Steps between C-alpha positions, in 0.01 A plus 500: 500500500120484534312820579313529831174428318645191335645382830161542666329306220755220536447490876122480458537223242728305732266545797203393287679179395584422859147583615334283234718208604412566864128472422551128441639454852267723701229230531754279681727743687289815519630851439834422662875526457502126431271564202736773382800266514313225313402750231858627468622146444230441237597801288876476555542806720749477786365537852689825566341664195156369599537651847614828349196508271262408784676605821181444701471142382143370490353838595678653202365232269148560629535876450605433138172322420297813425755685281568175312128445444457863393766463229359169379152654481622808314673280244183299433274803490731659243393229255128581548283784374335623818392827338224324305344354815242648734642593837352200683652264241839671536492454877394136466780438249763656726389305809477177302845554345660542843339181628584299188868591546477368856319184387797262532592644841183482711667335798775764502228765491314335791818521702545863399148583617558314828813708557319821403224461758741460789440789744834662432446493123138619472580868446755425227257256337229766494733752339609238249140418405422868455803544274389201291145626444630850428724351232214295356280809469785681326536210257124507439507871413360627833188676366447810709162496670394172337164378636488791740779369721807683623858392439525375858171310483589333170819366652329384818236315298760340274699388805193308615445349155864398461542354847173305499568364151854400596376307804226331295750413225747343743256215570334486159512150350297581188650446154717796395374681814177587319309524829747765617455709185120478539540605865720792391242617246224489761706700748577766239131522405412547867757778534376675185145497637621648829678776310199576282268512800732736682520721192120521475460577870761775486335654193171525689659733753693719258363853500267448795506786753639396834497711812731465790303406809447815704394573851127466543315830535352564839 
């Protein structure tokens, strides 16, 4: 009898297999129950089991995209030595790794983005993006106070870098997406300059005496 941890691992593995098969059908049938049933047939899972694994059908498949991508990214990063890289190179490597995993599935990702920007999904999409950049900073080592920026600011800046690079990459026709990686490097350089400028400005004001505005004498 498998332990609860083993049962959970088996369930995740089964959902991942079903999800990866579904990615091939999303460009044609969207994030739908029809896609789920096609995927179940492809991997030899009966329809009842598929519905039990993804009771919300296409919405459940779409919600599985981020955790699936997180696990795939973690597995690839585990084969790399990020510790020997400067922080900007670590961030670039993590962003690039996520996009390279998605490389064969650009149309499925376009449909995911289209679903995410629907009015009823915007709040959840924003929370999801924040969770992703928080995870990326954790993977990169999350240097406290790096370039004079706060934890919140670092994540907000990375969200802009990640989202703009993703949108650029979706339509990139260059060989091996080299234009996207150059775009990513430029965006990171811009962010680093912003952080350094903010750090210098803040240092100018440290230790300066400030008075609360008082009532004018009269």
